[in-house]
N, C-alpha and C positions, 0 to 999 in steps of 0.2 A: 487265692486261698484254696488249699486242697481239702476236699471233703472226704472224711472217712466214713464208710457205710457200716451200719451195725450188722447187716446180714450179707456180707460180701462172699456169697457162695460160688462165685465164678472163678475164684482164685484157688487153684488146686493146691497151692502151697499151704493153705489154711485147713486142709481136710485132715485133721487129726482127731483121734478118738477122744482125747482129753478136752477138746473144744465142744463136744456134743453135750447139750443140756437135755437130759431126760425129763419128761414132764407128762402129765396126764393128757396133754394135747397131742403128743406124738407117740404115746405108749402103744396104741393099737398097731401102728406101722412098725415100730421097733420090735415089739414082741413077735409079730408075724415074721419079720425078716430073720429074727434070731432062730426060728424053727427050721430054716432052710437046711436040707432039701425036703423036709417032711411037710410039704404043703398039700392042701386039698386040691389045688389046681396049679398049673404052671403059667397061667395067664393072669397077670396082676395089674390093676390100675390104681396107682397111688395119687390121691387127689389132695390138693391144698392150695390156698391162695398164694399170690406172689409174696416172696420173702418168708414163707412159712418153714423153710428148711428142707424142702424135698430134695434139692440137688445135693445138699450137704450130706444128708442121710444116705442117699443113693451112691454118692462118691465113696463114702466109707464102706458101704456094703460091697460095691463092685471090686474094691481093692482086696477085701477079705475073701470074697468068694469067686474071684477071677471072672467076673461078668464083662462082656464087651459093652462099651458105653458110648452112646452118640448123643450129643446135646445141641446140635444145630443142623439145619437143613443142608448146608453145604457139605458137611461130612457124610450125611446120610446119602446124598446123591452120589458123592464120589466113591463111597464104599458099598453102595447098594448091593451089587452082585455078591460081594464078599459076605454080607450079612446072612445069606442063605447057607453059609458053611459053618456058622457058629452055633453052639448049643445053648448059650446063655447070653441074653441081650437086654440092655436097658436103653430105652428111648426117652430122653429127658426133656419133655415140654416144648415141642415145636410142631408146626403144621406140616403135613405130608400129603403128597398127591394121593388121592383116594385109590386109584388103581394099584399103585405101588404098595400102598398101605395094606390093601386087601391081599395082594399076592404074598407079602411077607408074613402077615398074620396067618394066612391059610397054610403056609409052609410050616410055621411053628406049631400050629395045631395038629397038622397031619403027622409030623415027625416027633410030636410030644416033647418039644423043647421049651425052655424057660424064656418068657418074655415079660418084662416089666415096662409099663408105660406110665409116665407121670403127666399130670395135666392139672389145670386150675379148676376145671369142672369135670364131672364124670364123663367118660367117653360116650356113654349112651345119651348124653345131652348135647353132643356136638351136632351141628347141622350137616348131616351126611346125605348125599344124593344117591350114592351107590347102595342099593338095598341089601345086597349080599354082605357088604361091609358092615352095615348097621346090624345085621343079624350076628355077625362074628363078634362085634363089640359087646354084645350081651353076655358073652361067655367069660368075660373078664371079672375077676373078683375085685370089688371096690373096697379100698381101705383109705380112710380119710385122716388128714391132719386137722385137728380141731383148732379153734381160736385159743390163744395162749391163756394159761391160768395166771392168777395174780403173782404167784411165785416165779413163774417164767418171765413175766413182764419185768418184775423186780430185777431178776438176774440179767436180763437183756439190757436194761437201763444202766446197771452198774458196769456191764461189759463195755457198753458204748462210751461211757465217760472215762473208764479206765484206758480204753484204746486211744482216746483223745487226750489223755494225761490231764484230766479235769477232776478235781476233788469236789464232791458234792455231799451235802449233809444227808443223813439217813431219813430225816423227816421230810425232806424235799422229794426224795425218791418215792417215799410212801404216798406223798400227796399226788405225785404224777400218776402212780399206779391206780389210785382211786378215781382219777378224772379221765384218764386216757381211753380212747376208743379201743375195743378189743379186737384189733386186726393188725396183722404184721406190717402191712404197708403203712397204716396210719401211725403206728409206733415209730417206724423208721422216719417218716416225714416229719413228725413232731420233733424228734430228737435232733435231727439235722437242722431244723429251723431254730430250735432253742440254742444250739451250739453257735449257729451263724449269728443270731441276734446278740448273744453274749459277746462275741468277738467284735461285731460291728459297733455295738454301743459301749464296748470296753467296760462291761459290767459283769460282776460275778452273778451266777445263777441264784435267784432268790424267788420268793413267792410272787412278787410283782411281775418279774420277767416271765415266769412260767405262765401266769394268768394272761399276760399280753399275748404270748404265743398261742395259747389255747383259743383265745378270742379270734386271733387271726386265721386259725386253721379250721374253725367251725364252718 
């Protein structure tokens, strides 16, 4: 059985503006990015939990504003020397050697270039041994993606079931919204589990099945 993920932000084919759901949870990030290049600083740390949409937002932004984009340590290592030649760079959520990290950040600060780094927690909370690097990370402006609102959760649930070609009653969606944990990863896990159980048990999604899955995921 093939599982379809609700927040499949690693597939660049899905990075279209029309798929972006604007919400109070991501408004701070979106409003800030919309002001480019009129930013108060060129060092930005975008923070949000796993599956919160950081990569989706940054992929849209980098296409519109021609930012260079690195999303894994392999590409970072391979292109490391080239990164010192670019003026606009996004590092999207991966661990980096502290010495190389410091050298790159120092270069961007010295030459007043744009650097966006995404992470699950603020850069200043990372366990960093290199004191000079810890000092540089304090210069980044922190912008957070918050937990999703009820409206966003409702939209994400509908999108998930639509993507999986499942028809679900409005009252069931509202019931899930009221009960589900307010985190992106929890929402994804629950919906995948609910879909799997519906298929395994050959049952339509109803209150009983929803409650069974809630009980299993607590």
